[in-house]
C-alpha positions as CSV (number, residue, x, y, z in Angstrom):
1,M,59.0,64.6,29.9
2,E,59.7,66.3,26.7
3,N,56.1,65.9,25.5
4,Q,54.8,67.1,28.8
5,T,57.0,70.2,28.5
6,L,55.6,70.8,25.0
7,V,52.0,70.5,26.1
8,K,52.6,72.7,29.2
9,S,54.2,75.3,26.9
10,L,51.3,75.2,24.5
11,L,48.7,75.6,27.3
12,C,50.6,78.7,28.7
13,I,50.3,80.2,25.1
14,G,46.5,79.6,25.5
15,L,46.8,81.5,28.8
16,L,48.5,84.3,27.0
17,A,45.8,84.2,24.4
18,S,43.0,84.5,26.9
19,I,44.8,87.5,28.6
20,I,45.6,89.4,25.3
21,T,42.2,88.7,23.6
22,G,40.4,89.3,26.7
23,L,42.0,92.7,27.4
24,G,41.3,93.6,23.7
25,E,37.6,92.5,24.0
26,Y,37.2,94.3,27.3
27,L,38.3,97.5,25.5
28,L,35.8,96.8,22.8
29,H,32.8,95.9,25.0
30,F,33.1,97.2,28.6
31,L,30.3,99.6,29.8
32,P,30.2,100.8,33.4
33,G,26.5,99.9,33.6
34,G,27.0,96.4,32.2
35,P,26.2,95.2,28.6
36,A,22.7,96.0,27.5
37,G,23.0,93.4,24.8
38,E,25.4,91.7,22.6
39,I,24.8,94.1,19.8
40,S,23.3,97.1,21.6
41,M,26.4,97.4,23.7
42,L,28.2,98.7,20.5
43,N,25.9,101.7,20.5
44,D,27.7,103.3,23.5
45,V,31.4,102.0,23.5
46,P,33.9,104.7,23.0
47,L,35.3,104.3,19.6
48,D,38.8,105.4,20.4
49,R,39.0,102.7,23.0
50,A,37.3,100.2,20.9
51,S,39.8,100.7,18.2
52,K,42.8,99.7,20.4
53,G,40.8,96.7,21.7
54,H,40.2,95.7,18.1
55,F,43.9,95.2,17.4
56,L,44.7,93.5,20.7
57,A,41.9,91.0,20.2
58,L,43.2,90.2,16.7
59,I,46.7,89.6,18.0
60,G,45.6,87.3,20.8
61,A,42.9,85.2,19.2
62,P,45.2,83.0,16.8
63,L,47.2,82.0,19.8
64,Y,44.3,79.8,21.0
65,L,45.1,77.4,18.4
66,A,48.4,76.5,20.1
67,A,46.6,75.6,23.2
68,Y,44.0,73.3,21.5
69,Y,46.9,71.6,19.8
70,G,48.4,71.1,23.2
71,L,45.3,69.5,24.4
72,K,45.3,67.3,21.3
73,E,48.9,66.1,22.3
74,L,47.7,65.6,25.8
75,F,44.8,63.2,25.0
76,L,46.5,61.3,22.1
77,S,47.4,58.3,24.2
78,T,43.6,58.2,25.5
79,N,41.8,58.3,22.1
80,K,43.6,59.5,19.1
81,P,40.5,60.1,16.9
82,M,38.7,62.0,19.6
83,A,41.9,64.1,20.5
84,N,42.1,65.0,16.8
85,L,38.6,65.9,16.7
86,L,39.0,68.2,19.8
87,Y,41.7,70.1,18.0
88,I,39.6,70.4,14.9
89,L,36.6,71.7,16.8
90,G,38.9,74.1,18.8
91,T,40.4,75.4,15.6
92,L,37.0,75.9,14.0
93,A,35.7,77.7,17.1
94,F,38.5,80.2,17.3
95,F,38.6,80.7,13.6
96,I,35.0,81.6,13.7
97,G,35.6,83.6,16.9
98,G,38.3,85.6,15.4
99,I,36.0,86.5,12.3
100,W,33.5,87.7,14.9
101,I,35.7,89.6,17.0
102,S,37.2,91.4,13.9
103,S,33.7,92.7,13.1
104,R,33.0,94.5,16.3
105,Y,34.8,97.7,16.0
106,F,33.5,98.4,12.4
107,A,30.1,97.4,13.6
108,A,30.3,99.9,16.5
109,E,31.5,102.7,14.2
110,V,28.7,102.0,11.7
111,L,25.9,101.7,14.2
112,Q,27.0,104.8,16.1
113,R,27.3,107.0,13.1
114,S,24.0,105.7,11.6
115,Q,22.0,106.3,14.8
116,G,19.0,108.4,14.2
117,T,18.9,107.7,10.4
118,E,16.9,105.4,8.3
119,D,19.9,103.3,7.7
120,Y,20.3,102.2,11.2
121,S,17.8,99.3,11.2
122,F,19.2,98.1,8.0
123,F,22.8,98.0,9.3
124,L,21.7,96.4,12.6
125,Q,19.7,93.7,10.8
126,S,22.5,93.0,8.5
127,Y,25.1,92.7,11.2
128,E,22.7,90.2,13.1
129,E,22.3,88.1,10.1
130,H,25.9,87.9,9.0
131,Y,28.0,88.3,12.1
132,Q,26.1,88.0,15.3
133,V,25.0,84.5,14.2
134,L,28.6,83.4,14.4
135,V,28.4,83.8,18.2
136,W,25.9,80.9,18.3
137,A,28.1,78.8,16.0
138,L,30.9,79.5,18.4
139,R,28.8,78.3,21.4
140,I,27.7,75.1,19.7
141,L,31.3,74.3,18.8
142,V,32.3,75.0,22.4
143,A,29.5,72.7,23.6
144,G,31.0,70.0,21.2
145,I,34.4,70.6,22.6
146,S,33.1,70.3,26.2
147,I,31.4,66.9,25.4
148,L,34.7,65.6,23.9
149,Y,36.7,67.0,26.8
150,V,34.5,65.4,29.4
151,I,34.8,61.9,27.6
152,L,38.6,62.2,27.3
153,I,38.9,63.2,30.8
154,L,36.8,60.3,32.1
155,K,38.8,57.9,30.0
156,N,42.2,59.6,30.2
157,K,45.4,57.6,30.6
158,V,47.6,60.4,31.6
159,G,46.7,60.7,35.4
160,L,44.3,63.7,35.3
161,G,41.6,63.5,38.0
162,K,38.2,62.7,36.7
163,W,36.8,65.7,38.7
164,L,38.3,68.0,35.9
165,A,35.3,67.0,33.8
166,V,33.1,69.4,35.7
167,F,35.3,72.3,34.7
168,N,34.6,72.0,30.9
169,P,34.4,74.9,28.8
170,I,30.6,75.2,28.4
171,V,29.9,74.9,32.2
172,L,32.5,77.6,32.8
173,L,31.0,79.8,30.1
174,V,27.5,79.6,31.6
175,L,28.9,80.3,35.1
176,V,30.8,83.4,33.8
177,I,27.9,84.8,32.1
178,S,25.5,84.1,35.0
179,T,27.5,86.4,37.3
180,L,25.6,89.2,35.5
181,V,22.6,87.9,37.7
182,W,24.2,86.8,41.0
183,L,27.4,89.0,41.2
184,K,26.8,91.9,39.0
185,P,29.7,94.2,40.2
186,V,32.1,91.4,38.9
187,G,29.7,90.3,36.1
188,I,29.8,93.5,34.3
189,H,33.5,93.2,33.9
190,I,33.9,89.5,33.0
191,A,30.6,88.6,31.2
192,P,31.6,90.9,28.2
193,I,34.8,88.8,27.9
194,A,33.3,85.5,28.9
195,M,34.9,83.2,26.4
196,N,38.4,84.5,27.4
197,V,37.7,84.3,31.1
198,T,36.3,80.7,30.5
199,H,39.5,79.5,28.8
200,F,41.7,81.3,31.3
201,I,40.1,79.3,34.0
202,F,40.0,76.1,31.8
203,F,43.6,76.2,30.9
204,T,44.8,77.2,34.4
205,I,43.0,74.2,36.1
206,I,44.7,71.7,33.6
207,L,48.1,73.3,34.2
208,I,47.6,73.1,37.9
209,S,47.0,69.4,37.6
210,F,50.3,68.8,35.6
211,N,52.1,67.4,38.7
212,K,50.0,64.3,38.4
213,I,50.2,63.8,34.7
214,T,52.4,61.3,32.8
215,I,52.1,61.8,29.1
216,S,52.9,59.1,26.6
217,T,55.8,60.1,24.3
218,K,54.7,57.4,21.6
């Protein structure tokens, strides 16, 4: 019971991370017409609002590590090496994600102030090569996390339903981003903060399932 309480508390910290970081990223990225592109959106975001979002996102992002530690503890009795690897990938993912999110405000300021000058293309290319590439690293890590999570859920010894494997982070991420196509009035709000919405849903579903979980205390 003690270990179950620890895991639940850590996952709740993950929910808090998704809310704080999501709010920060929303202030950084939201545009009424929806995101034109992952970098081009920075050409139009209000800098004063984005500055506030920058600090909120930086406060929230490290809290994700607590939730992934909780997932590790949850699955230790199922497969210790895989549970540890899940934590390592989660830590890497949000370490990289934190570096990326920390770049967004400064990129917006530089790109907006250099628009119409010869320097704009240079700054844009430099940002693409040194920071935007991190988004793809993050997505690859989330895909790896999802594969591990699916295997651990299917083999779990703590009473979690195998149906939870469907609600893994990469599937949820694709679903959230796709709302720009099939539910745009909602998509313009949640797609710019897709990773946070994904993890809010992900952690919530696991927490809701806790009434059927028995975690080993060994």
